[in-house]
C-alpha positions in Angstrom: 11.5 -26.8 -6.5 8.1 -25.9 -5.9 6.5 -24.6 -2.8 3.2 -24.9 -1.7 1.7 -23.4 1.6 -1.3 -22.3 3.5 0.1 -19.4 5.7 -1.0 -16.6 8.3 -0.7 -13.0 8.0 -0.5 -10.4 10.6 -3.8 -8.5 10.6 -2.4 -4.8 10.7 -5.7 -3.9 12.2 -4.6 -0.5 13.4 -2.7 0.4 10.2 -5.8 -0.6 8.0 -8.0 0.9 10.5 -6.5 4.3 10.0 -6.4 3.7 6.2 -9.8 3.3 6.3 -11.0 6.0 8.6 -9.3 8.6 6.1 -12.1 7.9 4.0 -15.0 9.2 6.1 -17.4 9.9 2.9 -17.4 6.2 2.1 -17.8 5.1 5.6 -20.9 7.5 6.0 -22.4 5.8 2.8 -21.5 2.3 4.0 -23.6 3.2 7.2 -20.9 3.0 9.6 -21.7 4.7 13.2 -18.6 4.5 14.9 -14.9 3.8 14.8 -15.1 0.3 16.8 -17.6 -0.6 14.5 -15.3 -0.2 11.5 -12.8 -2.2 13.7 -15.2 -5.0 14.2 -15.7 -4.7 10.5 -12.0 -5.3 9.7 -11.5 -8.1 12.3 -14.5 -9.9 10.8 -12.8 -9.7 7.3 -9.7 -11.1 8.8 -11.6 -14.3 9.9 -12.5 -15.2 6.6 -8.9 -15.2 5.1 -7.4 -18.4 4.0 -4.3 -17.6 2.4 -2.1 -19.6 0.1 0.6 -19.6 -2.2 2.6 -21.6 -4.8 5.8 -20.7 -6.1 8.6 -22.0 -8.3 12.1 -21.1 -8.9 13.1 -21.4 -12.4 16.7 -20.8 -14.0 17.2 -20.2 -17.6 13.5 -20.9 -18.3 11.9 -20.1 -21.9 8.5 -20.6 -21.8 7.1 -20.2 -25.3 3.8 -18.0 -25.4 3.3 -18.1 -28.9 5.4 -18.0 -32.4 6.4 -14.3 -31.7 6.4 -13.9 -27.9 8.1 -15.5 -25.4 8.6 -15.0 -21.5 12.4 -15.4 -20.6 14.0 -14.5 -17.5 17.6 -15.6 -16.4 16.7 -16.4 -13.0 13.0 -15.7 -11.5 10.4 -17.1 -9.1 6.9 -17.4 -10.4 4.0 -17.0 -7.9 0.5 -17.3 -7.1 -1.0 -15.7 -3.9 -4.6 -16.0 -2.8 -6.7 -15.1 0.1 -9.1 -18.0 -0.6 -13.2 -18.0 -1.4 -14.9 -17.2 2.0 -13.7 -13.3 2.1 -15.5 -13.1 -1.6 -18.6 -14.5 -0.1 -18.4 -12.3 3.1 -18.4 -9.3 0.6 -21.1 -10.5 -1.9 -23.4 -11.0 1.1 -22.9 -7.5 2.3 -26.1 -5.2 2.2 -25.0 -2.3 0.0 -22.2 -1.3 -2.4 -20.5 1.1 -0.5 -20.2 -1.4 2.3 -18.7 -3.7 -0.4 -16.5 -1.1 -1.5 -15.4 -0.8 2.3 -14.6 -4.5 2.5 -12.9 -4.6 -0.6 -10.6 -2.1 0.2 -9.6 -3.6 3.5 -9.0 -7.2 1.8 -6.5 -5.4 -0.9 -4.5 -4.4 2.0 -4.4 -7.8 3.2 -3.6 -9.1 -0.1 -0.7 -6.6 -0.2 0.3 -8.0 3.1 0.3 -11.6 2.0 2.3 -10.5 -1.5 5.1 -9.0 1.0 5.2 -12.0 3.0 5.8 -14.2 0.1 8.3 -11.6 -1.5 10.3 -11.9 1.9 10.0 -15.6 1.6 11.7 -15.8 -1.8 14.2 -12.8 -1.0 15.5 -15.3 2.1 15.6 -18.2 -0.5 17.6 -16.1 -3.0 20.1 -14.9 0.1 20.9 -18.3 0.8 22.0 -19.1 -3.0 24.1 -16.0 -3.1 21.4 -14.0 -4.9 19.3 -11.0 -4.7 15.8 -10.4 -5.9 14.6 -7.8 -8.1 11.5 -5.7 -8.1 8.2 -7.5 -8.4 6.4 -7.9 -12.1 2.9 -8.5 -11.7 1.3 -10.7 -14.2 -2.4 -10.3 -12.9 -4.0 -8.4 -10.1 -7.9 -8.3 -9.2 -9.7 -5.7 -10.9 -9.9 -2.5 -8.4 -13.0 -0.8 -10.0 -14.1 1.8 -7.5 -12.0 -0.1 -4.6 -9.1 2.2 -2.9 -6.3 -0.1 -3.6 -3.0 0.2 -2.1 -0.5 2.4 -3.2 1.9 -0.6 -3.6 -0.8 -2.2 -5.9 -1.8 0.6 -8.0 1.7 1.7 -8.9 3.2 -1.9 -9.1 5.2 -2.7 -12.1 3.0 -5.0 -14.7 4.0 -7.1 -17.8 2.6 -5.6 -20.8 -1.2 -6.8 -21.4 -0.5 -8.4 -24.4 2.2 -10.4 -22.9 0.2 -10.8 -19.4 -2.8 -12.3 -21.2 -0.8 -14.9 -23.2 1.7 -15.7 -19.9 -1.0 -16.0 -17.1 -2.3 -19.5 -18.0 1.2 -21.0 -18.7 2.2 -19.6 -15.6 -0.6 -21.2 -13.6 -0.2 -24.6 -15.5 3.6 -24.6 -14.6 3.3 -24.0 -10.8 -0.1 -26.2 -10.3 -2.0 -23.2 -9.0 -4.9 -25.6 -8.9 -3.0 -26.6 -5.8 -4.2 -23.9 -4.0 -7.9 -23.8 -5.8 -6.7 -20.8 -8.0 -7.8 -21.3 -11.9 -8.7 -18.9 -14.9 -11.8 -18.6 -16.3 -12.8 -18.1 -20.1 -12.8 -14.5 -19.3 -9.6 -14.4 -18.1 -10.5 -13.6 -14.8 -9.0 -15.2 -11.7 -10.6 -17.2 -8.8 -10.8 -16.7 -6.1 -11.2 -12.9 -6.8 -8.5 -11.9 -4.3 -5.6 -13.4 -6.4 -2.1 -11.8 -7.5 0.2 -13.6 -9.8 4.0 -12.2 -10.3 7.3 -12.9 -11.0 10.3 -12.1 -8.8 13.4 -11.6 -10.9 16.7 -12.9 -9.3 20.3 -11.8 -10.0 23.7 -12.9 -8.4 24.5 -10.7 -5.5 27.6 -8.5 -5.8 30.4 -9.0 -3.8 31.3 -6.4 -1.5 34.0 -4.1 -2.8 32.6 -4.7 -6.2 30.6 -2.1 -8.5 
């Protein structure tokens, strides 16, 4: 069953502020003068977010990628999560590169929150079916570059690149990512920029008392 949602996430403004204030050299280069100015900057980015997700549960899916490679999981949800286009426009209009890096750092923190929100939704769905979810397996994450990405994204489990490159267009087609305006370019890069695509494997929950 395909799920399509526009949703809201919590701002985590204090937590993200504390994270950003640990990067004082970056903030100085970005010409921030005070902590309240950084806090207002985070709020401005939060106002630009337009989170959306499309995800679909699959059982015994056998998606052929080519003659030699397949994507096969017994049970899994395939998901695409985006923060929308407005935040990218906001970042592109910033006056210097260091401020853009600071903004992208904040935005990746919000992307982490959105991914966690969706993962929790899928976990609840799995529990209703007497199943449990396993660690996320990322097919696509935006390039970090000089951006200070959250540990959860930096250390995430990813499909091997050759498999992910073949799987990405197929997954986007299967889950109808166009419903949330997510598309793949000829260079393999997704728009909007702050978008993640991942798989959530399911397994039958172990009964209590059994190993």
